[in-house]
C-alpha positions in Angstrom: 1.1 7.5 -56.5 2.5 6.5 -60.1 5.1 9.3 -59.8 6.1 7.8 -56.3 6.5 4.4 -57.8 8.4 5.7 -60.6 10.9 7.3 -58.1 11.5 4.4 -56.1 12.1 2.4 -59.5 15.1 4.8 -60.0 16.5 5.0 -56.6 19.2 2.7 -55.1 18.0 -0.2 -53.3 18.8 0.9 -49.7 17.5 4.3 -50.2 14.2 2.9 -51.9 13.7 0.7 -48.8 14.1 3.5 -46.5 11.6 5.4 -48.6 9.0 2.4 -48.6 9.4 2.5 -44.9 8.7 6.0 -44.6 5.3 5.7 -46.7 4.5 2.8 -44.4 4.8 5.0 -41.6 2.8 7.7 -43.0 0.2 5.3 -43.7 0.1 3.9 -40.2 0.2 7.1 -38.7 -3.0 8.1 -39.9 -4.5 6.0 -37.1 -5.7 3.2 -39.2 -4.1 0.1 -40.9 -5.3 -2.6 -43.2 -4.2 -6.4 -42.9 -6.1 -8.4 -45.4 -9.6 -8.2 -44.4 -9.0 -6.6 -41.3 -8.9 -3.0 -40.4 -7.3 -1.7 -37.1 -8.0 1.6 -35.7 -4.8 2.4 -33.3 -6.3 5.6 -31.8 -9.0 3.2 -29.9 -6.3 0.9 -28.5 -6.0 1.3 -24.6 -4.4 -0.4 -21.6 -6.5 -3.3 -20.5 -5.3 -5.7 -17.6 -6.7 -7.8 -14.9 -7.2 -5.8 -11.6 -4.9 -6.8 -9.0 -2.4 -8.4 -11.2 1.3 -7.5 -10.8 4.1 -7.5 -13.5 7.8 -6.4 -13.8 8.4 -3.9 -16.3 11.7 -2.2 -16.9 12.8 -3.3 -13.3 9.6 -1.7 -11.7 6.9 -3.7 -9.8 3.5 -2.6 -11.1 -0.1 -3.6 -10.1 -3.3 -3.3 -12.5 -5.9 -1.0 -10.9 -9.4 -0.6 -12.3 -8.7 -2.9 -15.1 -7.2 -0.3 -17.4 -3.9 1.0 -15.8 -0.9 0.1 -14.0 0.1 1.8 -10.8 3.8 1.9 -9.7 4.5 -0.3 -6.5 8.2 0.0 -6.3 11.3 0.7 -8.7 13.6 -2.4 -8.1 16.2 -1.2 -10.6 16.3 -4.9 -12.2 13.8 -7.7 -13.3 15.7 -10.1 -11.1 14.9 -7.8 -8.1 11.2 -8.0 -8.8 9.5 -10.5 -6.1 6.1 -10.3 -7.3 4.4 -12.8 -5.0 5.0 -10.8 -1.6 5.6 -8.1 -3.5 9.1 -6.6 -2.7 12.5 -5.7 -4.3 15.2 -8.1 -3.4 17.2 -11.3 -4.5 14.7 -14.1 -5.3 14.9 -17.7 -3.6 16.2 -20.4 -6.1 13.5 -22.8 -6.9 10.7 -20.1 -6.1 8.1 -19.3 -9.0 6.0 -16.4 -9.7 3.6 -14.9 -12.4 4.7 -12.0 -14.2 1.3 -10.8 -15.6 0.4 -13.9 -17.8 4.0 -15.4 -17.9 5.2 -18.0 -15.3 8.8 -17.4 -14.4 11.2 -19.4 -12.3 14.2 -18.6 -10.0 17.3 -20.2 -11.1 20.3 -21.3 -9.2 21.9 -17.6 -10.0 18.9 -16.1 -8.4 17.6 -14.7 -11.6 14.2 -14.9 -12.9 13.3 -16.6 -16.2 10.4 -17.5 -18.2 9.1 -21.1 -17.9 7.1 -22.0 -21.2 4.8 -20.0 -23.0 2.7 -17.1 -21.4 -1.0 -18.2 -20.5 -4.0 -17.0 -22.3 -4.6 -14.2 -19.7 -3.0 -13.2 -16.5 -6.1 -14.7 -14.9 -4.9 -18.0 -15.7 -1.3 -18.0 -14.6 -1.4 -19.1 -10.9 1.2 -19.7 -8.5 1.1 -22.4 -5.7 0.7 -21.6 -2.0 4.4 -22.0 -1.4 5.6 -20.7 -4.5 6.7 -23.9 -5.8 5.2 -24.0 -8.9 3.5 -21.4 -11.3 1.6 -22.7 -14.5 -1.3 -21.8 -16.5 -4.7 -23.3 -15.7 -7.4 -24.0 -18.1 -10.2 -21.3 -18.5 -13.3 -22.0 -16.2 -15.6 -21.0 -18.9 -14.4 -23.7 -21.3 -13.4 -26.5 -18.9 -15.4 -29.6 -19.2 -17.6 -28.1 -22.0 -19.2 -25.8 -19.6 -21.5 -23.1 -21.3 -21.1 -20.7 -18.4 -18.2 -20.0 -15.5 -20.6 -18.1 -13.1 -23.9 -17.1 -12.0 -25.2 -13.7 -13.4 -25.3 -11.3 -10.3 -22.9 -13.5 -8.3 -19.8 -11.6 -6.5 -16.4 -12.9 -5.6 -13.0 -12.1 -4.6 -10.3 -12.8 -7.3 -7.5 -15.4 -5.9 -4.9 -13.2 -7.7 -5.4 -10.2 -5.7 -7.9 -8.5 -3.5 -10.4 -7.5 -6.5 -13.9 -7.8 -5.9 -15.6 -9.2 -9.2 -19.0 -9.6 -10.4 -20.4 -12.0 -12.9 -22.5 -10.1 -15.6 -25.8 -11.2 -17.1 -24.1 -13.4 -19.8 -22.3 -15.5 -17.2 -19.4 -16.1 -19.1 -16.7 -14.1 -17.4 -15.8 -12.3 -14.5 -15.6 -8.3 -14.4 -13.9 -5.9 -12.1 -15.9 -4.2 -9.7 -13.4 -2.7 -7.2 -9.9 -3.1 -5.9 -9.9 -3.9 -2.2 -7.1 -3.2 0.2 -6.3 -6.8 0.9 -8.4 -10.2 0.6 -9.7 -10.1 4.1 -11.2 -6.6 3.4 -13.0 -8.1 0.2 -16.5 -9.1 1.1 -18.5 -10.7 -1.5 -21.5 -11.4 0.7 -21.8 -7.7 1.1 -20.6 -7.1 -2.5 -18.3 -4.3 -1.4 -14.8 -3.6 -0.1 -14.9 -3.2 3.5 -13.1 -0.1 5.0 -9.9 -0.8 6.9 -10.4 -0.6 10.6 -6.8 0.9 11.0 -4.3 3.0 9.1 -1.4 0.5 8.9 -0.5 -3.1 9.9 1.1 -3.4 13.3 0.4 0.4 14.0 0.0 0.9 17.8 -2.1 3.3 20.0 -3.5 3.9 23.3 -7.4 3.7 24.0 -7.3 5.1 27.6 -5.1 2.7 29.5 -5.2 0.0 26.7 -2.4 -0.3 24.5 -3.6 -1.6 21.1 -2.0 -3.0 17.8 -3.4 -3.0 14.2 -4.0 -6.4 13.2 -2.0 -7.4 10.3 -5.2 -7.7 8.0 -6.2 -4.3 9.1 -9.8 -5.5 10.2 -9.4 -3.5 13.4 -7.5 -2.9 16.7 -6.7 -5.5 19.2 -5.6 -5.2 23.0 -2.0 -5.8 23.8 -1.8 -4.9 27.3 -3.6 -2.7 29.9 -1.3 -0.4 31.8 -1.5 0.1 35.5 -2.9 3.2 37.2 0.6 4.2 38.3 1.7 3.9 34.3 1.1 5.8 31.1 0.1 4.2 27.9 2.4 5.7 25.4 1.3 5.1 21.6 4.7 3.7 20.4 6.5 2.4 23.7 3.4 0.7 25.5 3.2 1.1 29.1 5.8 3.6 30.8 6.3 3.8 34.3 6.1 7.6 34.7 2.8 9.8 34.0 3.0 12.4 31.2 4.7 15.6 31.5 2.3 18.9 32.1 1.4 20.8 28.7 3.5 18.2 26.6 1.9 17.2 23.2 1.7 13.8 21.5 -0.2 12.0 18.4 -2.1 9.0 19.2 -3.2 7.6 16.1 -5.2 10.4 14.3 -5.7 12.5 17.5 -3.4 15.3 18.7 -3.3 15.0 22.4 -2.0 17.3 25.2 -1.0 16.5 28.9 -3.5 18.0 31.2 -3.1 17.1 35.0 -1.1 14.0 34.4 -3.8 12.7 31.8 -3.6 12.7 27.8 -6.4 14.9 26.4 -7.5 15.1 22.9 -7.0 18.4 21.5 -8.1 17.7 17.7 -8.5 14.8 15.3 -6.3 15.1 12.1 -7.4 13.5 8.6 -4.8 10.8 8.9 -1.8 9.6 11.3 0.5 11.1 9.1 -0.8 14.7 9.2 -0.4 14.7 13.1 2.3 17.1 14.0 3.1 17.2 17.7 6.2 19.1 17.4 3.9 22.0 15.9 1.2 21.1 18.3 -1.3 21.0 15.3 -2.8 18.8 12.5 -1.3 19.5 9.0 -3.7 20.5 6.2 -4.2 17.5 3.7 -2.4 18.0 0.7 -4.8 16.2 -1.6 -8.1 14.4 -1.0 -8.1 10.4 -0.8 -7.9 9.0 -4.2 -7.8 12.4 -6.1 -6.1 12.4 -9.2 -4.4 15.1 -11.3 -2.2 15.7 -14.5 1.1 17.2 -14.4 2.6 17.5 -17.6 2.3 14.0 -19.3 2.3 12.4 -15.7 -1.0 11.1 -14.1 -0.6 11.2 -10.2 -3.1 10.0 -7.5 -3.1 11.5 -3.8 -1.5 9.0 -1.5 -3.4 7.0 1.4 -1.8 9.5 4.0 -2.9 12.5 2.1 0.7 14.1 2.4 1.8 13.9 -1.2 0.9 12.6 -4.8 2.1 9.4 -6.2 3.0 8.6 -9.8 0.5 6.3 -11.5 0.9 6.6 -15.1 3.2 8.5 -17.7 1.0 9.0 -20.8 2.4 9.4 -24.5 2.2 13.0 -24.4 0.9 15.9 -22.3 -2.4 15.9 -24.5 -3.0 12.5 -23.6 -3.4 13.1 -19.9 -6.7 14.2 -19.5 -7.7 16.6 -16.7 -11.5 15.9 -17.0 -11.3 12.0 -16.9 -7.9 12.0 -15.0 -6.7 9.0 -17.3 -4.3 8.7 -19.8 -6.4 8.6 -23.1 -5.7 6.9 -26.3 -6.1 9.9 -28.3 
């Protein structure tokens, strides 16, 4: 070490600074750094976020899932096109507000998002008004009014920030994420679970006998739109048609592959998802993967999409070695 100091003393200042910086980097790269009385182990650092929270990073809308990873929702290409309240990509409405994780933002007259004030203590404390007219930081429920607890141990709730089912742990001082539901309507704190959607996609349509049905916007189930007459045929896309089906023709009706037999649609087979029904080939396409299944492709962590037709990118790990085939997550080391 003394020889290193002597070398630095006889080295020109710009070069000496560079050498000092190099030594610091070597020191930190050992995975530990000491600052005063505190020691930080960088190898133990991991992504931590509030499940259901949205953010815009590098022009991409991301949603926190499982409390420890960011899932890509849409690539908008620009921060100013990230509308996190809906969410969608598009020009913002001047005067609108949103929370970009813990940072309140406002849309200016130039339709650009800008930060308003300091970030909140946490994303859970950044709240947007129902009409998006304001976005502000609210005090923590655990400390407001001097309360010692903010929830009853064992209690469940649905987080207002998203469709996240949360549970109050034994100490009663914070809420912990249990599960990410499809939407708020399917989040049931009374049953302490996320309810299974009653239909695949909002506004999807199907036929149940002569009934033309539509999937509710909250996906809690199907509801009747109309009932076809005896002289009409129910079509899953168009509703009631004036002509009956063509003999031996095939169609997809929700997850069912059907064939016209004696002027009546008859189920041939039931596919895993609606997207896997192939009427042109008269078959159900095998699923590409299992629901929620994960895998590593190099440094990219992927998850099977809801239609079971392809893999969606969840996260890009720091390196190929960080994507664990065992845990199916990006590991810190």
